[in-house]
C-alpha positions as CSV (number, residue, x, y, z in Angstrom):
1,M,-22.7,15.8,10.3
2,L,-20.0,16.0,13.0
3,G,-17.6,13.2,13.6
4,L,-16.6,12.4,17.3
5,Y,-12.9,11.2,17.9
6,L,-12.1,9.6,21.2
7,H,-8.6,9.4,22.0
8,I,-7.4,6.3,24.3
9,P,-3.9,6.7,25.1
10,F,-3.2,3.3,26.9
11,C,-0.8,0.6,25.6
12,S,0.5,-2.7,27.0
13,A,3.9,-1.8,25.7
14,I,5.3,1.1,23.7
15,C,6.2,0.2,20.1
16,N,9.7,1.3,19.1
17,Y,8.6,3.3,16.1
18,C,5.4,5.1,17.7
19,N,5.3,8.7,17.8
20,F,1.4,9.0,19.0
21,N,0.3,10.4,22.3
22,R,0.4,7.3,24.3
23,S,1.3,5.8,27.8
24,L,1.7,2.5,29.5
25,F,-1.4,0.9,30.6
26,D,-2.5,1.6,34.4
27,A,-5.7,0.3,35.6
28,S,-6.7,2.9,38.1
29,R,-5.5,5.7,35.6
30,K,-7.7,4.1,33.1
31,L,-10.8,4.3,35.2
32,R,-10.2,8.0,36.0
33,Y,-9.6,8.7,32.4
34,V,-12.8,7.2,31.5
35,D,-14.5,9.3,34.0
36,A,-12.7,12.4,32.5
37,L,-13.8,11.5,29.1
38,L,-17.4,11.1,30.2
39,A,-17.3,14.7,31.7
40,E,-15.6,16.3,28.7
41,I,-18.4,14.6,26.4
42,A,-21.2,15.8,28.6
43,A,-19.7,19.5,28.9
44,A,-19.4,19.8,25.1
45,G,-22.9,18.3,24.5
46,E,-25.2,19.8,21.8
47,T,-28.2,17.5,21.8
48,A,-29.6,19.0,18.6
49,T,-26.3,18.6,16.9
50,P,-26.2,15.6,14.5
51,A,-23.1,13.4,14.4
52,D,-22.7,10.3,12.1
53,T,-19.3,8.9,13.2
54,I,-17.6,7.8,16.4
55,Y,-14.1,6.7,16.4
56,F,-12.0,5.2,19.2
57,G,-8.4,5.9,18.4
58,G,-5.2,5.5,20.4
59,G,-3.1,3.9,21.9
60,T,-4.8,0.7,22.1
61,P,-8.7,1.3,22.7
62,S,-9.2,-2.2,23.0
63,L,-7.8,-2.4,26.2
64,L,-11.0,-0.6,27.6
65,E,-13.5,-3.0,29.0
66,P,-16.6,-3.5,26.7
67,S,-18.7,-1.9,29.5
68,E,-16.4,1.3,29.4
69,V,-17.0,1.4,25.6
70,A,-20.8,1.1,26.2
71,R,-20.7,4.0,28.7
72,I,-18.8,6.2,26.4
73,V,-20.9,5.5,23.4
74,D,-24.1,6.1,25.5
75,A,-22.5,9.4,26.6
76,C,-22.3,10.4,22.9
77,R,-25.6,9.5,22.3
78,Q,-27.0,11.6,25.1
79,A,-24.7,14.5,24.3
80,F,-25.4,14.6,20.6
81,D,-27.8,13.5,18.0
82,I,-26.2,10.5,16.9
83,A,-27.4,9.0,13.7
84,A,-29.4,5.6,13.6
85,D,-26.8,4.2,11.1
86,A,-23.5,6.0,12.8
87,E,-20.2,4.4,12.2
88,I,-18.6,3.4,15.4
89,T,-15.0,2.5,15.0
90,L,-12.5,1.0,17.5
91,E,-9.0,0.3,17.0
92,A,-7.6,-3.0,18.3
93,N,-4.5,-4.8,18.6
94,P,-4.7,-8.8,17.9
95,E,-3.3,-9.8,21.2
96,S,-5.8,-7.6,23.5
97,V,-9.0,-9.3,22.3
98,D,-10.6,-12.7,22.1
99,E,-14.0,-14.0,20.7
100,A,-15.9,-13.0,24.0
101,R,-14.4,-9.7,24.3
102,L,-15.0,-8.9,20.6
103,G,-18.8,-10.1,21.1
104,A,-19.2,-7.8,23.9
105,L,-17.6,-4.8,22.0
106,R,-20.0,-5.7,19.3
107,A,-22.9,-5.4,21.8
108,A,-21.5,-2.2,23.3
109,G,-22.5,-0.5,20.0
110,V,-19.0,-1.0,18.1
111,N,-19.7,-1.7,14.4
112,R,-16.3,-1.2,12.7
113,L,-13.1,-2.6,14.0
114,S,-9.6,-1.5,12.7
115,F,-6.9,-4.1,13.7
116,G,-3.2,-2.8,13.8
117,V,-1.7,-5.7,12.2
118,Q,1.4,-3.9,10.6
119,S,2.9,-7.3,9.3
120,F,2.1,-10.9,8.7
121,R,5.9,-11.9,9.2
122,D,7.0,-12.8,12.7
123,E,10.5,-11.3,12.2
124,E,9.3,-8.0,11.2
125,L,6.9,-7.9,14.0
126,K,9.6,-8.4,16.4
127,R,11.8,-5.7,14.8
128,L,8.8,-3.4,15.5
129,S,8.3,-4.6,19.0
130,R,5.0,-5.7,18.4
131,L,3.4,-8.2,20.9
132,H,1.3,-10.2,18.6
133,T,2.4,-12.8,16.0
134,A,1.2,-13.2,12.5
135,D,-0.8,-16.3,13.6
136,R,-2.7,-14.4,16.4
137,A,-3.5,-11.7,14.0
138,Q,-5.1,-14.1,11.7
139,K,-7.0,-15.8,14.7
140,A,-8.3,-12.4,15.8
141,V,-9.7,-11.6,12.5
142,A,-11.6,-15.0,12.5
143,E,-12.7,-14.3,16.0
144,A,-13.9,-10.9,14.9
145,R,-16.1,-12.2,12.2
146,R,-17.5,-14.9,14.5
147,A,-18.3,-12.0,17.0
148,G,-20.4,-10.3,14.4
149,F,-18.2,-7.6,12.7
150,D,-19.1,-7.2,9.1
151,N,-16.9,-3.9,8.7
152,L,-13.3,-4.9,9.4
153,S,-10.1,-2.9,8.5
154,L,-6.3,-4.0,8.7
155,D,-3.5,-1.6,9.0
156,L,-0.2,-2.6,7.3
157,M,3.1,-0.9,7.3
158,M,5.6,-1.1,4.3
159,W,9.5,0.0,4.2
160,L,10.0,-1.8,7.5
161,P,13.8,-2.4,8.5
162,E,15.4,-5.1,6.4
163,Q,12.3,-5.5,4.3
164,R,12.2,-6.3,0.7
165,V,9.3,-5.9,-1.9
166,E,8.8,-9.6,-2.0
167,Q,8.4,-9.8,1.8
168,W,6.2,-7.0,1.9
169,L,3.8,-8.5,-0.8
170,E,3.7,-11.7,1.4
171,S,1.9,-9.5,4.0
172,V,-0.4,-8.0,1.4
173,D,-1.4,-11.4,0.3
174,A,-1.8,-12.7,3.7
175,A,-4.0,-9.7,4.4
176,M,-6.2,-10.4,1.3
177,A,-6.6,-13.8,2.2
178,L,-8.4,-12.8,5.4
179,A,-11.0,-10.8,3.1
180,P,-11.0,-7.6,5.3
181,D,-13.5,-4.8,4.2
182,H,-10.8,-2.1,4.3
183,V,-6.9,-1.9,4.3
184,S,-4.7,1.1,5.3
185,L,-1.1,0.9,4.0
186,Y,1.5,3.3,5.6
187,L,5.1,4.0,4.9
188,L,7.1,3.6,8.1
189,E,8.7,6.9,9.1
190,V,11.6,6.5,11.5
191,Y,11.5,9.4,13.8
192,P,14.6,10.8,15.0
193,N,13.6,10.4,18.7
194,A,12.1,6.9,18.3
195,P,13.8,3.8,19.9
196,L,13.6,2.1,16.6
197,K,16.3,4.4,15.3
198,D,18.8,3.1,17.9
199,D,17.7,-0.4,17.3
200,M,18.4,0.0,13.8
201,A,21.8,1.5,14.3
202,R,22.8,-1.3,16.9
203,A,21.5,-4.1,14.7
204,R,22.7,-2.6,11.5
205,W,19.2,-2.7,10.0
206,S,18.4,-0.6,7.0
207,Q,15.6,0.3,5.1
208,A,15.4,-0.6,1.5
209,P,16.2,2.1,-1.3
210,D,13.6,4.6,-2.1
211,D,13.0,3.2,-5.6
212,D,12.0,-0.1,-3.7
213,A,9.7,1.6,-1.5
214,A,8.0,3.1,-4.4
215,A,7.7,-0.4,-5.8
216,M,6.2,-1.7,-2.6
217,Y,3.5,1.0,-2.8
218,V,2.6,0.8,-6.5
219,S,2.9,-3.3,-6.5
220,A,0.5,-3.3,-3.3
221,M,-1.9,-1.1,-4.9
222,E,-2.1,-3.0,-8.1
223,R,-2.6,-6.3,-6.2
224,L,-5.3,-4.9,-3.9
225,E,-7.2,-3.3,-7.2
226,A,-7.0,-6.9,-8.9
227,G,-8.5,-8.5,-5.7
228,G,-11.6,-6.1,-5.8
229,Y,-10.4,-3.2,-3.7
230,E,-10.8,0.3,-4.7
231,Q,-8.1,3.0,-3.7
232,Y,-9.8,6.0,-2.5
233,E,-7.0,7.8,-0.6
234,I,-3.3,7.8,-0.9
235,S,-2.9,5.3,1.9
236,N,-6.3,3.6,2.0
237,V,-8.3,0.8,-0.1
238,A,-11.9,-0.6,0.6
239,R,-14.3,-2.9,-0.8
240,P,-17.3,-0.8,-2.3
241,G,-19.5,0.7,0.5
242,F,-16.6,0.3,3.1
243,R,-14.6,3.6,2.8
244,S,-13.8,5.0,6.4
245,R,-16.7,7.5,6.9
246,H,-14.9,9.1,9.7
247,N,-11.6,9.5,8.4
248,L,-13.2,11.0,5.0
249,K,-14.2,13.9,7.4
250,Y,-10.5,14.7,7.6
251,W,-10.0,14.8,3.8
252,T,-13.3,16.4,2.6
253,D,-13.1,19.7,4.7
254,G,-15.2,18.3,7.3
255,D,-15.9,19.1,11.0
256,W,-15.0,16.9,14.0
257,L,-14.7,17.1,17.8
258,G,-11.8,15.4,19.5
259,F,-12.1,14.2,23.2
260,G,-9.2,13.0,25.3
261,C,-5.7,13.7,26.0
262,G,-4.0,15.3,23.0
263,A,-7.1,15.2,20.8
264,H,-7.7,17.7,18.0
265,T,-10.9,19.6,17.0
266,T,-11.8,21.3,13.9
267,R,-15.1,22.8,13.4
268,D,-16.2,26.1,11.8
269,G,-12.8,27.3,11.1
270,V,-11.5,26.9,14.5
271,R,-8.7,24.3,15.4
272,A,-8.1,23.3,19.1
273,R,-5.8,20.8,20.7
274,N,-6.3,19.3,24.3
275,V,-3.3,19.1,26.6
276,S,-1.2,16.1,25.8
277,S,-0.6,14.8,29.4
278,T,-3.0,12.1,30.6
279,D,-2.8,13.3,34.3
280,D,-3.4,16.9,33.3
281,Y,-6.4,16.0,30.9
282,I,-7.7,14.2,33.8
283,A,-7.5,17.0,36.0
284,C,-9.1,19.4,33.7
285,A,-11.9,17.4,32.3
286,T,-13.0,16.1,35.9
287,S,-12.9,19.7,37.4
288,R,-15.1,20.8,34.4
289,R,-12.3,23.0,33.0
290,S,-11.4,23.3,29.4
291,A,-8.8,20.7,28.6
292,A,-7.7,22.6,25.5
293,A,-4.0,23.7,25.4
294,E,-4.5,25.6,22.1
295,V,-7.3,27.1,20.4
296,R,-6.7,28.9,17.1
297,R,-9.2,30.5,14.4
298,L,-7.7,29.6,11.1
299,S,-7.4,32.3,8.4
300,A,-9.3,32.1,5.3
301,E,-5.9,31.3,3.5
302,E,-5.2,28.6,6.0
303,R,-8.7,26.9,5.5
304,L,-8.3,26.9,1.7
305,G,-4.6,25.5,1.8
306,D,-6.0,22.7,4.1
307,A,-9.0,22.0,2.0
308,L,-6.6,21.6,-1.0
309,F,-3.9,19.8,0.7
310,T,-6.1,17.1,2.2
311,G,-8.5,17.0,-0.8
312,L,-5.8,16.0,-3.1
313,R,-5.1,13.1,-0.9
314,L,-8.4,11.4,-2.3
315,T,-8.3,9.5,-5.6
316,D,-11.4,11.8,-6.3
317,G,-9.2,14.7,-6.0
318,I,-10.7,18.1,-5.5
319,N,-13.6,19.9,-7.3
320,L,-12.3,23.2,-8.3
321,D,-15.8,24.7,-8.8
322,A,-16.7,23.5,-5.2
323,I,-13.6,25.1,-3.6
324,R,-14.4,28.6,-5.6
325,D,-17.9,28.4,-4.3
326,R,-17.0,27.8,-0.7
327,Y,-13.8,29.9,-0.6
328,G,-14.3,32.4,-3.3
329,V,-10.8,31.5,-4.9
330,D,-10.3,30.5,-8.5
331,V,-7.7,27.8,-8.0
332,W,-6.5,27.5,-11.5
333,Q,-6.0,31.2,-11.9
334,R,-4.0,31.4,-8.6
335,Y,-2.1,28.2,-8.7
336,G,-2.2,27.0,-12.5
337,A,1.2,28.0,-13.5
338,E,2.9,25.9,-10.9
339,L,0.3,23.1,-11.2
340,A,0.9,22.8,-15.0
341,T,4.2,21.9,-14.3
342,H,3.1,18.9,-12.3
343,I,0.4,17.9,-15.0
344,E,3.2,18.0,-17.6
345,A,5.3,15.7,-15.3
346,G,2.6,13.2,-15.0
347,L,2.0,13.8,-11.5
348,L,-1.5,15.6,-11.8
349,R,-4.5,15.3,-13.9
350,R,-7.2,17.9,-14.7
351,E,-10.6,17.3,-16.3
352,G,-13.0,20.1,-16.2
353,S,-13.5,21.2,-12.6
354,R,-11.6,17.9,-11.3
355,L,-8.1,17.9,-10.4
356,W,-6.3,14.8,-8.9
357,L,-3.1,13.0,-8.3
358,T,-2.2,10.4,-10.6
359,R,-0.5,7.2,-8.5
360,Q,2.9,8.5,-9.6
361,G,1.9,11.6,-8.1
362,M,0.9,10.1,-5.0
363,L,4.6,9.0,-4.4
364,L,5.5,12.6,-4.6
365,A,2.5,14.1,-3.0
366,H,4.0,16.5,-0.7
367,E,6.3,18.1,-3.4
368,V,2.9,18.9,-5.2
369,M,1.0,19.9,-2.3
370,T,3.8,22.5,-1.3
371,V,1.9,24.6,-4.1
372,F,-0.8,25.1,-1.5
373,V,1.0,25.4,1.8
């Protein structure tokens, strides 16, 4: 089934590390943007086409009014054959919600909430220019539970400026104490044009050595597994039954449609990207013109490379027989000599038709995956 991705670019403030397609919140622009989003969804509609996930990403989707979220979900239901048990996720920042708002979002159809917490240490949140505090994040989780959310995810970031292993594990422990159903853990990447890079230079902040970053990752995964979570992807763990169904489409060679400025679509071997500018997107969508800035049919080799690259992110790895059946390529015959080197180094394992990264291999995933791309 298809996944539907809805990009909401608005933020109350721009975090100093962020490299996503986002803009400062403007109430009148938001109203026009919602109308444009509804128009793009309606124009793309295929009422007989089934979809089983809807994902509001951003930006800060929780800046939408619950009534606007309800209109967008309803538009998706009118345009596509949305499964009765569809997973409908909305990303939220802790400071942008309260219990009443969360209850209204739940009533609007959202059944999975993803909080961008990043850290449970206030000094780290300040360095990242986040607007919430650790206390506010904890209260937001409690409010979400009371509002009826029984599928809740938290995002955390490691390798922050001045962060040490034991400080990172404080955030991991704080997250586990809240008993979320899903946790995403990301290594901070400091982009060359990000304000954080300048902030770090002025304040003389530094990131821990690479070995400490590796220790952060491994120790967090071990701690989460001991607490009943299963790692299912390089950066994601979940309680049994709570893996992100939408994000799994990205890693299992699935198809999805992207709506909104800068949104990406991948379907039947065609990849498309919408215009990045919010105003340009509004102009295109409201005038019923295509918002696509780029449409490209992937070659067979590109599709194969993507399937191998993304599939190896999963702890289940890739099924070599399934790849052969779908793409007509014997992966081991083509890449076996190079892959064998990584197996000998303890980065990869192979049993029968299954090939997967070890945890050490996940730390060096890009080095392994360059075999395919």
